C-alpha positions as CSV (number, residue, x, y, z in Angstrom):
1,X,0.1,0.1,-0.1
2,X,2.9,2.7,1.0
3,X,4.5,1.9,-2.7
4,X,1.1,2.7,-4.6
5,X,1.2,5.8,-6.3
6,X,-1.4,8.2,-5.7
7,X,-3.3,9.5,-9.1
8,X,-3.5,13.2,-7.8
9,X,0.2,13.9,-7.2
10,X,1.8,10.9,-8.9
11,X,3.8,10.0,-5.7
12,X,3.8,6.9,-3.5
13,X,1.8,7.3,-0.3
14,X,4.6,6.1,2.0
15,X,5.0,4.1,5.0
16,X,4.2,7.0,7.3
17,X,0.9,8.2,5.7
18,X,-0.2,4.8,5.7
19,X,0.2,3.8,9.1
20,X,-1.3,7.3,10.1
21,X,-4.5,6.5,8.3
22,X,-4.4,2.8,9.7
23,X,-3.8,4.2,13.4
24,X,-0.5,1.7,13.7
25,X,2.7,2.8,14.7
26,X,5.5,2.6,12.5
27,X,7.5,0.7,15.0
28,X,5.3,-2.3,14.6
29,X,5.4,-2.2,10.9
30,X,9.6,-2.0,11.1
31,X,9.4,-4.9,13.8
32,X,7.0,-7.4,11.4
33,X,9.4,-6.4,8.3
34,X,12.2,-7.4,10.2
35,X,10.4,-10.6,11.7
36,X,13.3,-13.2,12.8
37,X,16.4,-11.1,12.1
38,X,15.4,-8.7,14.8
39,X,15.3,-11.3,17.4
40,X,18.6,-12.7,16.4
41,X,20.5,-9.7,16.7
42,X,18.9,-8.5,19.9
43,X,21.5,-8.0,22.8
44,X,20.4,-10.1,25.7
45,X,19.0,-8.4,28.7
46,X,21.2,-8.1,31.6
47,X,22.2,-5.9,34.6
48,X,23.0,-2.4,33.5
49,X,26.3,-1.0,34.3
50,X,29.8,-2.2,34.7
51,X,30.4,-6.0,35.0
52,X,31.7,-7.3,38.4
53,X,34.9,-8.6,38.6
54,X,34.1,-11.6,40.9
55,X,31.0,-13.7,40.1
56,X,28.6,-15.0,42.5
57,X,29.9,-18.4,43.0
58,X,33.2,-16.9,43.8
59,X,31.7,-14.4,46.2
60,X,29.7,-17.1,47.8
61,X,33.0,-19.1,48.4
62,X,34.3,-16.0,50.2
63,X,31.3,-15.7,52.3
64,X,31.3,-19.1,53.6
65,X,34.9,-19.1,54.0
66,X,34.5,-15.8,56.3
67,X,31.7,-17.5,58.3
68,X,34.0,-20.5,59.2
69,X,36.7,-18.3,60.2
70,X,34.8,-16.4,62.2
71,X,34.9,-16.9,65.9
72,X,31.7,-15.4,66.8
73,X,27.9,-16.6,66.0
74,X,25.0,-15.0,64.9
75,X,26.9,-12.5,62.9
76,X,24.8,-10.9,60.0
77,X,25.6,-9.9,56.3
78,X,27.1,-6.7,57.7
79,X,29.9,-8.2,59.4
80,X,30.8,-10.6,56.7
81,X,30.7,-7.5,53.8
82,X,32.8,-5.4,56.4
83,X,35.7,-7.8,56.6
84,X,35.5,-9.0,53.3
85,X,36.0,-5.1,52.4
86,X,38.5,-3.7,55.0
87,X,40.4,-6.8,55.7
88,X,40.4,-8.8,52.5
89,X,40.2,-5.7,50.0
90,X,37.2,-7.2,48.3
91,X,35.1,-4.4,46.8
92,X,31.7,-5.5,46.7
93,X,28.3,-4.4,47.5
94,X,26.8,-4.8,50.7
95,X,23.4,-5.8,49.4
96,X,24.9,-8.0,47.0
97,X,26.5,-9.8,50.1
98,X,22.9,-9.7,51.6
99,X,21.4,-11.3,48.8
100,X,24.0,-14.1,48.5
101,X,23.8,-15.3,51.9
102,X,19.7,-15.1,51.7
103,X,19.9,-17.2,48.6
104,X,22.0,-19.7,50.4
105,X,20.4,-19.8,53.7
106,X,23.4,-18.4,55.3
107,X,22.1,-15.5,57.5
108,X,21.8,-15.8,60.8
109,X,18.5,-17.1,61.5
110,X,19.0,-19.8,59.1
111,X,22.5,-20.8,60.3
112,X,22.8,-23.5,63.2
113,X,25.2,-23.4,66.4
114,X,28.5,-24.5,66.3
115,X,29.6,-27.7,68.2
116,X,28.3,-30.9,69.1
117,X,24.7,-30.9,71.1
118,X,24.9,-32.6,74.5
119,X,21.8,-34.7,74.2
120,X,20.3,-36.6,77.0
121,X,19.9,-40.3,76.4
122,X,16.1,-39.8,76.6
123,X,15.2,-41.6,79.9
124,X,14.4,-39.4,82.6
125,X,12.3,-41.6,84.8
126,X,13.6,-43.6,87.6
127,X,13.3,-47.1,88.8
128,X,12.3,-46.2,92.3
129,X,10.3,-43.3,94.0
130,X,12.1,-40.3,95.7
131,X,15.4,-40.8,93.7
132,X,15.1,-37.4,91.5
133,X,12.0,-35.1,91.6
134,X,11.4,-32.0,89.1
135,X,10.6,-28.5,90.0
136,X,9.8,-25.4,87.9
137,X,7.6,-22.5,88.0
138,X,4.6,-20.9,86.0
139,X,2.7,-17.6,86.1
140,X,-0.9,-16.7,85.7
141,X,-3.1,-13.3,85.3
142,X,-5.3,-12.6,87.9
143,X,-7.5,-9.4,88.1
144,X,-6.8,-7.7,91.0
145,X,-3.2,-9.2,92.0
146,X,-2.0,-9.4,88.4
147,X,0.3,-12.0,87.5
148,X,1.1,-14.6,90.2
149,X,3.2,-17.4,90.4
150,X,2.9,-21.3,90.9
151,X,5.8,-23.5,91.8
152,X,5.7,-27.4,92.1
153,X,7.8,-30.3,92.7
154,X,7.1,-33.7,91.0
155,X,8.3,-37.0,91.2
156,X,10.1,-38.6,88.1
157,X,9.2,-42.1,88.9
158,X,5.3,-41.8,89.3
159,X,4.7,-38.1,88.2
160,X,3.3,-37.3,91.9
161,X,3.2,-33.9,92.8
162,X,5.0,-33.7,95.9
163,X,4.2,-30.1,96.8
164,X,3.0,-27.0,95.2
165,X,2.8,-23.0,96.3
166,X,1.2,-20.2,95.0
167,X,2.3,-16.6,95.6
168,X,2.5,-13.0,94.3
169,X,6.4,-12.9,93.9
170,X,8.3,-15.6,92.1
171,X,11.4,-15.3,94.6
172,X,13.8,-18.1,96.0
173,X,12.1,-18.5,99.2
174,X,8.9,-19.2,97.1
175,X,10.8,-21.8,95.1
176,X,11.8,-23.7,98.0
177,X,8.5,-24.0,99.6
178,X,7.1,-26.8,97.5
179,X,10.4,-28.5,97.9
180,X,9.8,-28.3,101.8
181,X,6.4,-29.7,101.3
182,X,7.8,-32.7,99.4
183,X,11.1,-33.5,102.0
184,X,8.4,-33.0,105.0
185,X,6.0,-35.7,103.4
186,X,8.9,-38.5,102.6
187,X,10.8,-37.7,105.7
188,X,8.8,-36.3,108.6
189,X,11.2,-33.6,109.2
190,X,12.6,-30.6,107.2
191,X,16.1,-31.1,109.4
192,X,19.7,-31.7,108.2
193,X,20.0,-34.5,105.6
194,X,16.2,-35.1,105.5
195,X,16.2,-35.7,101.7
196,X,19.6,-37.5,101.5
197,X,19.7,-39.4,98.3
198,X,17.3,-37.1,96.5
199,X,18.4,-35.4,93.1
200,X,16.6,-32.4,92.1
201,X,16.2,-31.7,88.6
202,X,15.6,-27.8,87.7
203,X,16.3,-25.3,84.9
204,X,18.6,-22.2,85.1
205,X,16.2,-19.9,86.4
206,X,17.4,-17.2,88.6
207,X,15.5,-19.0,91.8
208,X,17.3,-22.0,91.5
209,X,20.8,-20.5,91.0
210,X,20.7,-18.5,94.0
211,X,22.9,-18.8,96.7
212,X,20.1,-19.5,99.2
213,X,18.0,-21.9,97.2
214,X,21.1,-24.1,96.5
215,X,22.5,-23.9,100.1
216,X,19.1,-24.8,101.5
217,X,18.6,-28.0,99.3
218,X,22.3,-28.9,100.2
219,X,21.1,-28.7,103.7
220,X,18.7,-31.3,103.3
221,X,21.0,-33.5,101.5
222,X,19.3,-32.9,98.1
223,X,21.7,-32.9,95.2
224,X,21.2,-30.3,92.2
225,X,20.5,-31.7,89.0
226,X,20.4,-29.0,86.3
227,X,18.5,-29.4,83.0
228,X,20.5,-28.9,79.7
229,X,20.3,-25.4,78.3
230,X,17.9,-24.7,75.7
231,X,16.7,-28.7,76.3
232,X,13.5,-28.4,78.4
233,X,12.7,-32.2,77.5
234,X,15.7,-32.9,80.5
235,X,13.2,-31.1,82.8
236,X,10.2,-33.0,81.1
237,X,8.3,-34.4,84.0
238,X,7.8,-31.1,85.8
239,X,7.0,-29.2,82.3
240,X,4.3,-31.9,81.6
241,X,2.9,-31.4,84.9
242,X,2.5,-27.7,84.5
243,X,0.9,-28.1,81.2
244,X,-1.5,-30.4,82.6
245,X,-2.2,-27.9,85.6
246,X,-2.9,-25.3,83.0
247,X,-5.1,-27.1,80.7
248,X,-7.1,-28.7,83.5
249,X,-7.2,-26.0,86.0
250,X,-6.2,-22.7,84.5
251,X,-7.1,-22.3,80.7
252,X,-10.4,-20.8,80.0
253,X,-10.9,-19.4,83.4
254,X,-10.9,-15.6,84.9
255,X,-9.1,-15.6,88.5
256,X,-9.9,-12.4,90.4
257,X,-7.5,-12.9,93.0
258,X,-4.5,-14.9,94.3
259,X,-6.5,-16.7,96.8
260,X,-8.7,-18.3,93.7
261,X,-5.7,-19.7,91.7
262,X,-4.5,-21.1,95.3
263,X,-7.8,-22.6,95.7
264,X,-7.8,-23.9,92.1
265,X,-4.3,-25.1,92.2
266,X,-4.9,-27.2,95.7
267,X,-7.9,-29.1,94.3
268,X,-6.5,-29.9,91.3
269,X,-3.2,-31.5,92.8
270,X,-5.3,-33.3,95.5
271,X,-7.8,-34.5,92.4
272,X,-4.5,-35.1,90.1
273,X,-2.6,-37.5,92.7
274,X,-5.6,-39.4,93.7
275,X,-7.3,-39.9,90.2
276,X,-5.3,-39.0,87.5
277,X,-4.1,-42.1,85.2
278,X,-0.7,-42.0,84.1
279,X,0.3,-44.2,81.3
280,X,4.0,-45.1,82.9
281,X,2.5,-46.0,85.9
282,X,0.4,-48.8,84.2
283,X,-2.4,-46.3,83.9
284,X,-2.5,-46.2,87.9
285,X,-3.0,-42.7,90.0
286,X,0.5,-41.4,91.5
287,X,-1.2,-42.1,94.8
288,X,-2.2,-45.6,93.7
289,X,1.4,-46.5,92.0
290,X,3.2,-45.4,95.4
291,X,0.7,-47.5,97.3
292,X,1.4,-50.5,95.2
293,X,5.0,-50.0,95.4
294,X,4.9,-49.7,99.3
295,X,2.8,-53.1,99.8
296,X,5.0,-54.7,97.4
297,X,8.2,-53.6,99.5
298,X,6.1,-54.9,102.5
299,X,5.6,-58.5,100.9
300,X,9.3,-58.7,100.3
301,X,10.4,-57.6,103.7
302,X,8.1,-60.2,105.2
303,X,9.0,-62.9,103.0
């Protein structure tokens, strides 16, 4: 059409005029005429600007080497970028280091801790009562008294709650109260060496690390047995009792005062020890398991 000669002026219409009449851009016309040749000659798209002297794979190796050589843990991409730039003279962009570390899961939240973990053998249940107790604390919110504390101590053998204490302030003195109750229950006294032969499993809370707490249990003859750091399963008996306590007596209720919590915990502990069926006890309650143990011991003594 553009090559057709006009009858009026005797000249070709031209590409510009034809495209204007048809309402089409000339760039589309030229693109269609060039066809495959344009696609062949087109320069592949890429990052604009000067090309990096160090490739991504090479930079990734430098980042990994830096992380392995660093004596610290949990460092982010800024420290890596700074060391590469200042110490090693590697001139790369900070955001590029961030991208490389993110794509390869090398940022601090993705990197695990160094060293081998100190794993326990998976056995925290004793073969006899009063060999090891576990203790822990929990908090409950009340309307008038705010947050209050619940401390408890549980026998690892039959999951029996040997003592509990509800208080406003979770001090070292409050943490000792349920242990005092348990020692009194088994020995009839809280005098020197009343708990001789007993180990107490606990976490690294401030109450349990205090000098007063450790000296007091030492006075009773109780040996401290701390749970492994960041491995709550090593204090799993006390942790599981607290979970049961919360599910059965705390969750779904609104407590107006400390006394309400104290009453609820006291009722639950009594009901738990008498009626809660524990699988490791052969689906017997903690009190029933202890009674059967005592009866078996008397039969052996009589024989």
